[in-house]
SEDODO-805303 format. One record per residue: x, y, z of N, C-alpha, C, O in turn; residue in one letter. Coordinates in steps of 0.2 Angstrom, whole numbers, plus 2048, in hexadecimal, padded with zeros to 3 digits. Example, Ala and Ser with C-alpha at 12.3 -4.5 7.8 and 13.67 -1.06 7.14 Angstrom:
<nodes>
{node {842 7E4 827} {83E 7EA 827} {842 7F0 827} {847 7EF 82A} "A"}
{node {840 7F5 823} {844 7FB 824} {840 800 827} {843 806 828} "S"}
</nodes>
This chain:
<nodes>
{node {AF8 5F2 9E3} {AFA 5EF 9DD} {B01 5EC 9DE} {B05 5EF 9E1} "M"}
{node {B02 5E7 9DA} {B09 5E3 9DB} {B0C 5E2 9D4} {B08 5E0 9CF} "R"}
{node {B12 5E3 9D4} {B16 5E2 9CD} {B18 5DB 9CD} {B1C 5D8 9D1} "G"}
{node {B17 5D7 9C7} {B1A 5D1 9C6} {B1D 5D1 9BF} {B19 5D1 9BA} "D"}
{node {B23 5D1 9BF} {B27 5D2 9B8} {B25 5D9 9B5} {B26 5DE 9B8} "G"}
{node {B22 5D8 9AF} {B20 5DE 9AC} {B19 5E0 9AC} {B16 5E4 9A9} "N"}
{node {B15 5DC 9B1} {B0E 5DD 9B2} {B0C 5DF 9B9} {B10 5DD 9BD} "E"}
{node {B07 5E3 9B9} {B04 5E5 9C0} {AFD 5E2 9C0} {AF9 5E2 9BC} "N"}
{node {AFC 5E0 9C6} {AF5 5DE 9C8} {AF3 5E0 9CF} {AF7 5E1 9D3} "H"}
{node {AEC 5E1 9D0} {AEA 5E3 9D6} {AE8 5DD 9DB} {AE6 5D7 9D9} "W"}
{node {AEA 5DE 9E1} {AE8 5D9 9E6} {AE2 5DC 9EB} {AE2 5E2 9EC} "L"}
{node {ADE 5D8 9ED} {AD9 5DA 9F2} {ADC 5DB 9F8} {AE2 5D8 9F9} "S"}
{node {ADA 5DF 9FD} {ADD 5E0 A03} {ADD 5D9 A07} {AE2 5D8 A0B} "F"}
{node {AD8 5D5 A06} {AD8 5CE A0A} {ADE 5CA A07} {AE2 5C7 A0B} "E"}
{node {ADF 5CA A00} {AE5 5C6 9FE} {AEB 5C9 A00} {AF0 5C6 A01} "D"}
{node {AEC 5D0 A00} {AF2 5D3 A02} {AF4 5D1 A09} {AF9 5D0 A0B} "Y"}
{node {AEF 5D1 A0E} {AF0 5CF A15} {AF2 5C8 A15} {AF7 5C6 A19} "Q"}
{node {AEF 5C3 A11} {AF1 5BC A11} {AF8 5BC A0E} {AFC 5B8 A11} "K"}
{node {AFA 5C0 A09} {B01 5BF A06} {B06 5C1 A0C} {B0B 5BE A0C} "E"}
{node {B05 5C7 A0F} {B09 5C9 A14} {B0A 5C5 A1A} {B0F 5C4 A1D} "R"}
{node {B04 5C2 A1C} {B04 5BD A22} {B09 5B7 A20} {B0C 5B4 A24} "A"}
{node {B08 5B5 A19} {B0D 5AF A17} {B14 5B1 A17} {B18 5AC A18} "G"}
{node {B16 5B7 A17} {B1D 5B9 A17} {B1F 5BB A1E} {B25 5BB A20} "L"}
{node {B1A 5BB A23} {B1C 5BD A2A} {B1E 5B7 A2E} {B1B 5B6 A33} "A"}
{node {B24 5B4 A2C} {B26 5AE A2F} {B2D 5AF A32} {B31 5B4 A30} "V"}
{node {B2E 5AC A37} {B35 5AC A3B} {B3A 5A8 A37} {B38 5A2 A36} "V"}
{node {B3F 5AA A35} {B44 5A5 A31} {B46 5A0 A36} {B47 5A1 A3C} "P"}
{node {B47 59A A34} {B49 594 A38} {B4F 595 A3C} {B4F 593 A42} "D"}
{node {B54 598 A39} {B5A 59A A3D} {B59 59E A43} {B5C 59E A48} "V"}
{node {B54 5A3 A42} {B52 5A7 A48} {B4F 5A4 A4D} {B4F 5A5 A53} "I"}
{node {B4B 59F A4B} {B47 59A A50} {B4C 597 A55} {B4C 597 A5B} "V"}
{node {B52 594 A52} {B57 591 A56} {B5B 596 A5A} {B5C 595 A60} "A"}
{node {B5C 59C A57} {B60 5A1 A5B} {B5B 5A4 A61} {B5E 5A5 A66} "D"}
{node {B55 5A5 A5F} {B50 5A7 A65} {B50 5A2 A6B} {B50 5A5 A70} "F"}
{node {B50 59C A69} {B50 597 A6F} {B56 598 A73} {B55 598 A7A} "R"}
{node {B5C 599 A70} {B62 59A A74} {B62 5A0 A78} {B64 5A1 A7E} "E"}
{node {B5F 5A6 A74} {B5F 5AC A77} {B5A 5AC A7D} {B5B 5AF A82} "W"}
{node {B54 5A9 A7D} {B4F 5A9 A82} {B52 5A5 A88} {B51 5A7 A8E} "L"}
{node {B55 59F A87} {B58 59C A8C} {B5D 5A0 A90} {B5D 5A0 A97} "A"}
{node {B61 5A4 A8D} {B66 5A8 A90} {B63 5AE A94} {B65 5AF A9A} "R"}
{node {B5E 5B1 A91} {B5A 5B6 A94} {B56 5B4 A9A} {B56 5B7 A9F} "L"}
{node {B54 5AE A9A} {B50 5AB AA0} {B55 5AA AA5} {B54 5AB AAB} "T"}
{node {B5B 5A7 AA4} {B60 5A6 AA9} {B62 5AC AAC} {B63 5AD AB2} "N"}
{node {B64 5B1 AA8} {B67 5B7 AAA} {B62 5BC AAE} {B63 5C0 AB2} "E"}
{node {B5B 5BA AAD} {B56 5BE AB1} {B54 5BA AB7} {B50 5BD ABB} "S"}
{node {B57 5B4 AB8} {B56 5B0 ABE} {B4F 5AD ABF} {B4D 5AB AC4} "G"}
{node {B4D 5AB AB9} {B46 5A8 AB8} {B47 5A1 AB6} {B4B 59F AB3} "F"}
{node {B41 59D AB8} {B40 596 AB6} {B3D 596 AAF} {B3E 593 AAA} "D"}
{node {B37 59B AAF} {B33 59B AA9} {B31 5A3 AA9} {B31 5A6 AAE} "K"}
{node {B2F 5A5 AA3} {B2C 5AB AA2} {B24 5AB AA2} {B21 5A5 AA0} "W"}
{node {B21 5B0 AA5} {B19 5B0 AA5} {B17 5B6 AA0} {B19 5BB AA0} "R"}
{node {B13 5B4 A9B} {B10 5B8 A96} {B08 5B9 A97} {B05 5B4 A98} "F"}
{node {B06 5BF A98} {AFF 5C0 A99} {AFC 5C5 A93} {B00 5C7 A8F} "R"}
{node {AF6 5C6 A93} {AF3 5CA A8E} {AF6 5D1 A8E} {AF7 5D4 A93} "S"}
{node {AF8 5D3 A88} {AFB 5D9 A87} {B03 5D9 A86} {B06 5DD A84} "G"}
{node {B06 5D3 A87} {B0D 5D2 A87} {B0F 5CF A80} {B15 5CE A7F} "M"}
{node {B0A 5CC A7C} {B0C 5C8 A76} {B0A 5CC A70} {B07 5D1 A70} "V"}
{node {B0C 5C9 A6A} {B0B 5CC A64} {B04 5CD A62} {B00 5C8 A63} "F"}
{node {B02 5D2 A60} {AFB 5D3 A5D} {AF6 5D6 A63} {AF0 5D7 A61} "G"}
{node {AF8 5D6 A69} {AF4 5D8 A6E} {AF2 5E0 A6D} {AF6 5E4 A6B} "D"}
{node {AEC 5E1 A70} {AEA 5E8 A6F} {AE9 5EC A76} {AE6 5F1 A76} "R"}
{node {AEA 5E8 A7B} {AEA 5EB A82} {AF1 5EC A85} {AF5 5E8 A83} "T"}
{node {AF1 5F0 A8A} {AF7 5F1 A8E} {AF7 5EC A93} {AF2 5EA A95} "E"}
{node {AFD 5EA A95} {AFD 5E5 A9B} {AFF 5E8 AA2} {AFF 5E5 AA7} "W"}
{node {B00 5EF AA1} {B01 5F3 AA7} {AFB 5F8 AA9} {AF7 5F9 AA5} "W"}
{node {AFC 5FA AAF} {AF7 5FF AB2} {AF0 5FD AB1} {AED 5F8 AB3} "D"}
{node {AEC 601 AAD} {AE5 600 AAC} {AE3 5FC AA6} {ADD 5FB AA5} "M"}
{node {AE8 5F9 AA3} {AE7 5F4 A9D} {AE3 5F8 A98} {ADE 5F5 A95} "R"}
{node {AE5 5FE A96} {AE2 602 A91} {AE3 5FF A8A} {AE8 5FB A8A} "S"}
{node {ADF 601 A86} {AE0 5FF A7F} {AE7 602 A7C} {AE8 608 A7D} "R"}
{node {AEB 5FE A78} {AF1 601 A75} {AEF 605 A6F} {AEA 604 A6C} "R"}
{node {AF3 60A A6E} {AF2 60E A68} {AF4 60B A62} {AF1 60C A5D} "G"}
{node {AF8 605 A62} {AF9 601 A5C} {AFA 5FA A5F} {AFA 5F9 A65} "T"}
{node {AF9 5F5 A5A} {AF9 5EE A5C} {B00 5ED A5E} {B05 5EF A5B} "V"}
{node {B01 5E9 A64} {B08 5E7 A66} {B0C 5E3 A61} {B09 5DE A5E} "H"}
{node {B12 5E5 A5F} {B15 5E3 A5A} {B1B 5DE A5C} {B1F 5DC A57} "E"}
{node {B1B 5DB A62} {B20 5D7 A64} {B1E 5D3 A6B} {B18 5D2 A6C} "G"}
{node {B24 5D1 A6E} {B23 5CE A75} {B26 5D2 A7A} {B2B 5D5 A79} "L"}
{node {B22 5D3 A80} {B25 5D6 A86} {B27 5D1 A8B} {B23 5CD A8D} "D"}
{node {B2E 5D1 A8D} {B30 5CD A92} {B30 5D1 A98} {B34 5D5 A99} "F"}
{node {B2B 5CF A9D} {B2A 5D3 AA2} {B2B 5D0 AA9} {B2E 5D2 AAE} "V"}
{node {B28 5CA AAA} {B28 5C6 AB0} {B29 5BF AAF} {B28 5BC AAA} "E"}
{node {B2C 5BB AB4} {B2D 5B4 AB4} {B2C 5B1 ABA} {B2C 5B4 AC0} "G"}
{node {B2C 5AA ABA} {B2C 5A6 AC0} {B33 5A4 AC3} {B37 5A3 ABF} "F"}
{node {B34 5A5 AC9} {B3A 5A2 ACD} {B37 59F AD3} {B35 5A3 AD8} "H"}
{node {B39 599 AD4} {B37 595 ADA} {B2F 596 ADC} {B2D 596 AE1} "G"}
{node {B2B 596 AD6} {B24 596 AD7} {B21 59D AD8} {B1B 59E AD8} "G"}
{node {B25 5A2 AD9} {B23 5A9 AD9} {B24 5AD AD3} {B28 5AB ACF} "E"}
{node {B20 5B2 AD2} {B20 5B6 ACC} {B24 5BC ACD} {B22 5C0 AD2} "V"}
{node {B29 5BE ACA} {B2D 5C4 ACB} {B2E 5C8 AC4} {B2D 5C5 ABF} "N"}
{node {B30 5CE AC5} {B31 5D2 ABF} {B38 5D1 ABD} {B3C 5D0 AC0} "L"}
{node {B39 5D2 AB6} {B40 5D2 AB3} {B44 5D7 AB7} {B42 5DD AB7} "I"}
{node {B4A 5D5 AB9} {B4E 5DA ABD} {B51 5DF AB8} {B53 5DE AB2} "P"}
{node {B52 5E5 ABA} {B55 5EA AB6} {B5D 5E8 AB6} {B5F 5E5 ABB} "E"}
{node {B60 5EA AB1} {B67 5E8 AB0} {B68 5E2 AAC} {B6E 5E0 AAA} "G"}
{node {B63 5DE AAB} {B63 5D7 AA7} {B66 5D9 AA0} {B63 5DE A9D} "V"}
{node {B6B 5D6 A9D} {B6D 5D7 A96} {B68 5D6 A91} {B65 5D1 A91} "P"}
{node {B68 5DB A8C} {B64 5DA A86} {B69 5D8 A81} {B6C 5DC A7E} "A"}
{node {B69 5D2 A7F} {B6E 5CF A7A} {B6B 5CE A73} {B65 5CD A72} "R"}
{node {B6F 5CF A6E} {B6D 5CE A67} {B6A 5C7 A66} {B6E 5C2 A68} "A"}
{node {B65 5C6 A63} {B62 5BF A62} {B66 5BB A5D} {B67 5B5 A5E} "V"}
{node {B69 5BF A58} {B6D 5BC A53} {B72 5C1 A50} {B71 5C7 A52} "A"}
{node {B77 5BF A4D} {B7C 5C3 A4A} {B79 5C8 A45} {B75 5C6 A42} "S"}
{node {B7C 5CE A45} {B79 5D2 A3F} {B7C 5D9 A40} {B81 5DB A44} "G"}
{node {B7A 5DE A3C} {B7C 5E5 A3B} {B77 5E9 A3F} {B71 5E8 A3F} "E"}
{node {B7A 5EE A43} {B75 5F2 A47} {B73 5F8 A42} {B77 5FC A40} "V"}
{node {B6C 5F7 A40} {B69 5FC A3B} {B68 603 A3F} {B68 608 A3B} "A"}
{node {B66 603 A45} {B64 609 A48} {B64 608 A50} {B63 602 A52} "A"}
{node {B65 60D A54} {B64 60D A5B} {B5F 613 A5C} {B61 619 A5C} "A"}
{node {B59 612 A5D} {B54 617 A5E} {B51 618 A65} {B51 614 A69} "L"}
{node {B4F 61F A66} {B4C 620 A6C} {B45 61D A6C} {B41 61D A67} "D"}
{node {B43 61A A72} {B3C 618 A73} {B3A 61B A7A} {B3E 61E A7D} "D"}
{node {B34 61A A7C} {B31 61E A82} {B34 61B A88} {B34 61F A8D} "F"}
{node {B38 615 A88} {B3B 613 A8E} {B42 613 A8E} {B45 612 A93} "M"}
{node {B45 613 A88} {B4C 613 A87} {B4E 613 A80} {B4D 618 A7D} "G"}
{node {B51 60E A7E} {B54 60D A77} {B51 607 A74} {B50 602 A77} "K"}
{node {B50 607 A6D} {B4F 601 A69} {B55 600 A64} {B57 605 A61} "T"}
{node {B58 5FA A65} {B5D 5F9 A60} {B5B 5F4 A5B} {B58 5EF A5C} "V"}
{node {B5C 5F6 A55} {B59 5F2 A4F} {B5F 5EE A4C} {B64 5F2 A4A} "V"}
{node {B5F 5E8 A4B} {B64 5E4 A49} {B62 5E1 A42} {B5C 5DD A42} "V"}
{node {B65 5E2 A3D} {B64 5DF A36} {B68 5D9 A35} {B6E 5D9 A36} "R"}
{node {B64 5D4 A33} {B67 5CD A31} {B67 5CC A2A} {B63 5C9 A27} "H"}
{node {B6C 5CF A27} {B6C 5D0 A1F} {B6C 5C9 A1B} {B6A 5C9 A16} "S"}
{node {B6E 5C4 A1E} {B6E 5BE A1B} {B67 5BB A1A} {B66 5B6 A17} "S"}
{node {B62 5BD A1E} {B5B 5BB A1E} {B57 5BF A1A} {B55 5C5 A1D} "L"}
{node {B55 5BD A14} {B51 5C2 A10} {B4B 5BE A0D} {B4B 5B8 A0C} "T"}
{node {B46 5C2 A0B} {B40 5C0 A07} {B41 5C1 A00} {B45 5C5 9FE} "L"}
{node {B3E 5BD 9FB} {B3E 5BE 9F4} {B3D 5C5 9F2} {B40 5C7 9ED} "P"}
{node {B39 5C8 9F5} {B37 5CF 9F3} {B3C 5D4 9F6} {B3B 5DA 9F5} "G"}
{node {B41 5D2 9FA} {B46 5D7 9FC} {B46 5D9 A03} {B4A 5DC A05} "G"}
{node {B41 5D6 A07} {B41 5D8 A0E} {B47 5D4 A12} {B49 5CF A10} "G"}
{node {B49 5D8 A17} {B4F 5D5 A1B} {B4C 5D4 A22} {B49 5D9 A25} "I"}
{node {B4E 5CF A25} {B4C 5CD A2C} {B50 5D2 A31} {B56 5D2 A31} "F"}
{node {B4C 5D5 A36} {B4F 5D9 A3B} {B4C 5D6 A42} {B46 5D4 A42} "H"}
{node {B50 5D7 A47} {B4D 5D7 A4E} {B4E 5DD A52} {B53 5E1 A50} "T"}
{node {B49 5DF A56} {B4A 5E5 A59} {B49 5E4 A61} {B44 5E1 A63} "L"}
{node {B4E 5E6 A65} {B4D 5E6 A6C} {B4C 5ED A6F} {B50 5F2 A6D} "L"}
{node {B46 5EE A72} {B44 5F4 A74} {B44 5F5 A7C} {B44 5F0 A80} "S"}
{node {B44 5FC A7E} {B43 5FE A85} {B49 5FC A89} {B49 5FA A8F} "H"}
{node {B4F 5FC A86} {B55 5FB A89} {B59 601 A8A} {B59 606 A87} "I"}
{node {B5E 600 A8F} {B62 606 A91} {B69 604 A8E} {B6C 5FE A8F} "Q"}
{node {B6C 609 A8A} {B73 607 A87} {B78 60D A8A} {B76 613 A8A} "I"}
{node {B7E 60A A8B} {B83 60F A8E} {B87 612 A88} {B89 618 A89} "E"}
{node {B87 60F A82} {B8B 612 A7D} {B88 60F A76} {B84 60A A76} "A"}
{node {B88 613 A71} {B85 610 A6A} {B88 609 A69} {B8E 608 A6A} "P"}
{node {B84 605 A67} {B86 5FE A65} {B8A 5FE A5F} {B8A 603 A5B} "P"}
{node {B8F 5F9 A5E} {B93 5F9 A58} {B8F 5F7 A52} {B8A 5F6 A52} "P"}
{node {B93 5F9 A4C} {B8F 5F7 A46} {B8D 5F0 A45} {B88 5EF A41} "P"}
{node {B91 5EB A47} {B8F 5E4 A47} {B8F 5E1 A4D} {B93 5E2 A51} "F"}
{node {B8A 5DD A4F} {B89 5D9 A55} {B89 5D2 A54} {B86 5D0 A4F} "V"}
{node {B8C 5CE A59} {B8C 5C7 A58} {B86 5C4 A5C} {B83 5C8 A61} "A"}
{node {B84 5BF A5B} {B7E 5BB A5F} {B80 5BB A66} {B85 5B9 A68} "K"}
{node {B7C 5BE A6A} {B7D 5BE A71} {B80 5C4 A74} {B81 5C5 A7A} "G"}
{node {B83 5C8 A6F} {B86 5CE A72} {B81 5D3 A75} {B7B 5D4 A73} "E"}
{node {B83 5D6 A7B} {B7F 5DB A7F} {B7E 5E1 A7B} {B83 5E5 A79} "I"}
{node {B78 5E3 A7A} {B76 5E9 A76} {B74 5EE A7C} {B75 5F4 A7A} "L"}
{node {B72 5EC A81} {B70 5F1 A87} {B6E 5ED A8D} {B6F 5E7 A8D} "G"}
{node {B6A 5F0 A91} {B67 5ED A97} {B60 5EF A98} {B5E 5F5 A97} "R"}
{node {B5C 5EB A9B} {B56 5EC A9D} {B56 5F2 AA2} {B59 5F2 AA7} "V"}
{node {B51 5F7 AA1} {B51 5FC AA6} {B4C 601 AA3} {B48 600 A9E} "G"}
{node {B4B 607 AA7} {B46 60C AA5} {B48 613 AA6} {B4C 614 AAB} "S"}
{node {B46 617 AA2} {B47 61E AA4} {B43 621 AAA} {B3E 61E AAB} "R"}
{node {B46 625 AAE} {B42 628 AB3} {B3B 62B AB1} {B3B 62E AAC} "A"}
{node {B36 62A AB5} {B30 62D AB4} {B2B 629 AAF} {B25 62B AAE} "G"}
{node {B2E 623 AAD} {B2A 61F AA8} {B25 61A AAD} {B28 617 AB1} "V"}
{node {B1F 61A AAB} {B1A 616 AAF} {B1A 60F AAE} {B18 60B AB2} "R"}
{node {B1D 60D AA8} {B1D 606 AA6} {B23 602 AA9} {B28 605 AA9} "V"}
{node {B22 5FC AAC} {B27 5F9 AB0} {B2D 5F7 AAA} {B2B 5F5 AA5} "R"}
{node {B33 5F7 AAC} {B38 5F5 AA8} {B37 5EE AA5} {B35 5E9 AA9} "P"}
{node {B38 5ED A9F} {B37 5E6 A9B} {B3B 5E6 A95} {B3D 5EC A93} "H"}
{node {B3C 5E1 A92} {B3F 5E0 A8B} {B3A 5DE A86} {B37 5DA A87} "L"}
{node {B3A 5E2 A81} {B36 5E1 A7B} {B3A 5DF A75} {B3F 5E1 A73} "H"}
{node {B37 5D9 A72} {B3A 5D7 A6C} {B35 5D7 A66} {B30 5D4 A67} "L"}
{node {B38 5D9 A61} {B34 5D9 A5A} {B38 5D6 A55} {B3E 5D7 A55} "T"}
{node {B35 5D2 A51} {B38 5CF A4A} {B34 5D2 A44} {B2E 5D2 A45} "G"}
{node {B37 5D4 A3F} {B34 5D7 A39} {B38 5D7 A33} {B3E 5D6 A34} "A"}
{node {B35 5D6 A2D} {B38 5D7 A27} {B38 5DE A25} {B32 5E1 A24} "W"}
{node {B3D 5E1 A24} {B3D 5E8 A21} {B41 5E9 A1B} {B45 5E5 A19} "F"}
{node {B3E 5ED A16} {B42 5EE A10} {B49 5F1 A11} {B4A 5F4 A15} "P"}
{node {B4D 5F0 A0C} {B54 5F3 A0C} {B53 5FA A0C} {B4F 5FD A08} "A"}
{node {B57 5FD A10} {B57 605 A10} {B51 608 A14} {B50 60E A13} "G"}
{node {B4E 604 A18} {B48 606 A1C} {B4B 60C A21} {B50 60B A24} "F"}
{node {B47 612 A21} {B4A 618 A24} {B48 617 A2C} {B43 61B A2E} "P"}
{node {B4B 613 A30} {B4A 613 A37} {B49 619 A3B} {B45 61A A3F} "F"}
{node {B4E 61E A39} {B4E 624 A3D} {B49 629 A3B} {B47 62D A3F} "T"}
{node {B45 627 A36} {B40 62C A33} {B39 629 A35} {B34 62D A36} "E"}
{node {B38 622 A35} {B32 61F A36} {B2F 61F A3D} {B33 61F A42} "A"}
{node {B29 61F A3E} {B26 61F A45} {B1E 61F A44} {B1C 620 A3F} "G"}
{node {B1B 61F A4A} {B14 620 A4A} {B12 627 A48} {B15 62C A4A} "I"}
{node {B0E 627 A43} {B0B 62E A40} {B10 630 A3A} {B0E 635 A38} "G"}
{node {B15 62C A39} {B19 62E A33} {B15 62E A2C} {B11 629 A2B} "T"}
{node {B16 633 A28} {B12 633 A22} {B16 62E A1D} {B1C 62E A1D} "V"}
{node {B12 62A A1A} {B14 624 A16} {B16 627 A0F} {B12 62A A0C} "I"}
{node {B1C 626 A0D} {B1F 628 A07} {B1B 623 A01} {B1A 61D A03} "H"}
{node {B1A 626 9FB} {B16 622 9F6} {B1A 61C 9F4} {B17 617 9F2} "P"}
{node {B21 61C 9F5} {B25 616 9F3} {B27 611 9F8} {B2A 60D 9F8} "G"}
{node {B24 613 9FE} {B25 60F A04} {B23 608 A04} {B1D 606 A02} "F"}
{node {B27 603 A06} {B25 5FC A06} {B24 5FA A0D} {B29 5FB A11} "T"}
{node {B1F 5F8 A10} {B1E 5F7 A17} {B22 5F1 A1A} {B23 5EC A16} "P"}
{node {B23 5F2 A20} {B26 5EC A24} {B21 5E7 A25} {B1B 5E8 A25} "A"}
{node {B24 5E1 A26} {B20 5DB A27} {B21 5D9 A2E} {B27 5D6 A2F} "I"}
{node {B1D 5DA A33} {B1E 5D8 A3A} {B1D 5D1 A3B} {B19 5CE A37} "L"}
{node {B22 5CD A3F} {B21 5C6 A40} {B1E 5C4 A46} {B20 5C7 A4B} "V"}
{node {B19 5C0 A46} {B16 5BD A4C} {B1B 5B9 A50} {B1C 5B3 A4D} "N"}
{node {B1D 5BB A55} {B22 5B6 A59} {B1E 5B2 A5F} {B22 5AF A62} "L"}
{node {B18 5B2 A5F} {B14 5AF A64} {B16 5A7 A64} {B16 5A4 A6A} "N"}
{node {B16 5A4 A5F} {B17 59D A5E} {B1E 59B A62} {B1E 596 A65} "N"}
{node {B23 5A0 A62} {B29 59E A65} {B29 59D A6C} {B2C 599 A6F} "L"}
{node {B24 5A1 A70} {B23 5A1 A77} {B1E 59B A79} {B1E 598 A7E} "I"}
{node {B19 59B A74} {B14 596 A75} {B16 58F A75} {B14 58A A79} "E"}
{node {B1C 58D A72} {B1F 587 A71} {B25 586 A75} {B28 581 A75} "T"}
{node {B27 58B A79} {B2D 58A A7D} {B2B 588 A84} {B26 58A A87} "S"}
{node {B2F 583 A87} {B2E 581 A8E} {B30 586 A93} {B2F 586 A99} "P"}
{node {B33 58C A90} {B35 591 A95} {B30 597 A95} {B32 59C A99} "L"}
{node {B2A 596 A92} {B25 59B A92} {B1E 598 A94} {B1D 593 A93} "C"}
{node {B1B 59C A98} {B14 59A A9A} {B0F 5A0 A98} {B10 5A6 A9A} "V"}
{node {B0A 59E A95} {B04 5A3 A93} {AFF 5A2 A99} {AFC 59D A9B} "M"}
{node {AFF 5A8 A9D} {AFB 5A8 AA3} {AF5 5AC AA3} {AF5 5B2 A9F} "S"}
{node {AEF 5AB AA6} {AEA 5AF AA6} {AEB 5B6 AAA} {AF0 5B6 AAE} "P"}
{node {AE8 5BB AA9} {AE9 5C1 AAC} {AE7 5C1 AB4} {AE3 5BD AB6} "D"}
{node {AEB 5C4 AB7} {AEA 5C5 ABE} {AEC 5CC AC1} {AEE 5D0 ABC} "D"}
{node {AED 5CD AC7} {AEF 5D4 AC9} {AF6 5D5 AC7} {AFA 5D0 AC7} "E"}
{node {AF8 5DB AC5} {AFE 5DD AC3} {B03 5DD AC9} {B01 5DF ACF} "L"}
{node {B09 5DC AC7} {B0F 5DC ACD} {B10 5E4 ACE} {B14 5E5 AD2} "L"}
</nodes>
């Protein structure tokens, strides 16, 4: 049920999905910032281009590592894992800087299974319904808590992995519209949803790499 002024009316699940899909767009300014961010990440990784395979992009349901098992949840972002240099494919080096895609406030620095996820809130980018655009950089190692505000390109951490993790080091990027006051420190897989909870809207970033000359969509082959 959705409120419009003083009236409420019901949406079918299909209409609800269409409405959310229409909102799941990348702001134009972030598109420009992403291109700059990607070019810098490519250079600092020593790559000519990135290679993306099944399991590395938004919406995939399989893992790109080990036995390519089915994911517990749909992949919510992009995994920067490997790239071309001189015609050869190499893994992203550990220690590559994970930089802020755009300026914003640090909403949270959360533990993930490979390191930390840093959530950056871009308060000037909002939806009519109140959603605020956020970028999340995951699986990074940080030496100290990030500052309250970060500038575009500021280093949030570095690519790396905790000891004993079977997944190769990589950088994960998610874009999403979150409602104001979203409880990042409380939410997670298996969290009980509060009756007043407004869900986040994940943004499909695949078009950003599909249209970039710095990225190649590649068929699957043997893992490195």
